[in-house]
N, C-alpha and C positions, 0 to 999 in steps of 0.2 A: 728685050732680053728678060729670059725666065728672073722670077725672083729669087735674088739666093735666099729665105726663108725657106722655102722647098730642100736646098742642101743639105739644113742644120741638121744631123741627126743625133740621136743620142743613142748610142753603145755600148750593150753590157757583155763587154769581155770577159771569159773564160778567168779572169783572172780574181771574179765578181769586182768590176772598178766600172763604174755610170761616166761614159765622156761623151763630153755635148762636144762637137765638132761638125766641120763640111767635110763630105765626103766623097771621095773622085773614085770611081773604076778603074783599074790597070789591064789592061790588057799584059799578061802572065804566064809564063809556064807554070806544070801543075805544081805544085808545092810551093811557089816563089811569091813574093808581098803580090797580091791585087790589088790592095786598096789605097789611096792616099789619103791619109785624114789633116786636115789645114787644122790649127789653129785649137789645138786639141786643149780641152777642161773637165777634168774630174768633176763629177757630183758628187761631193762631200759633206753631210752635214746640213745640207741646204744651200749650204752655198756654190761657188763655181769657183776652181781652185787649178788652174795652168798643170798641164799632164805631158809627159812626164815631168814632177818638179826637181828631177834632176838634172833637166837639161832648158836649154833656152830653145828648142828646134818649136819652128811653128808649123811644120809640113815634119809627119810619120809616118813609114809605111809601112804596114801590117797585111797579114793572112785574112782573107776573108773568113775561116776556116776557126780563125781567133775570136769571131763575135759569133754571140747565142742567139741574140735581137737585135733585131731595131725599132725604133719608134718614133715619133716625132714629142718632142717637148711642149711641154706646156709654153701657152705664149708669152707667161712673166718671164720662165727662160729664155729660150729668145731674144726677148728682149735685154736681158741682163747680158747675155752671150754676146750680141750685136752693140753693148753699153763695150766691154770687155774687149772687145778687135776691131774697134773702130780706128 
């Protein structure tokens, strides 16, 4: 079974948010949401805050067009994320 660490990504969204989450690509029609993000946390002022703050949802659908870039977060960010989502 593959490690879950390689599914955890930090996303810089067009709205200037950095979100740490698990990402699953979904087949979808053009223009429709094609990424499921699981347990999203916004990286804000060095802390991980549940995202979006207005919702208790643990899964959010977004369009890949709304992602500016995808990077691998630092190990300490992954460790904190795993602690929060355990």
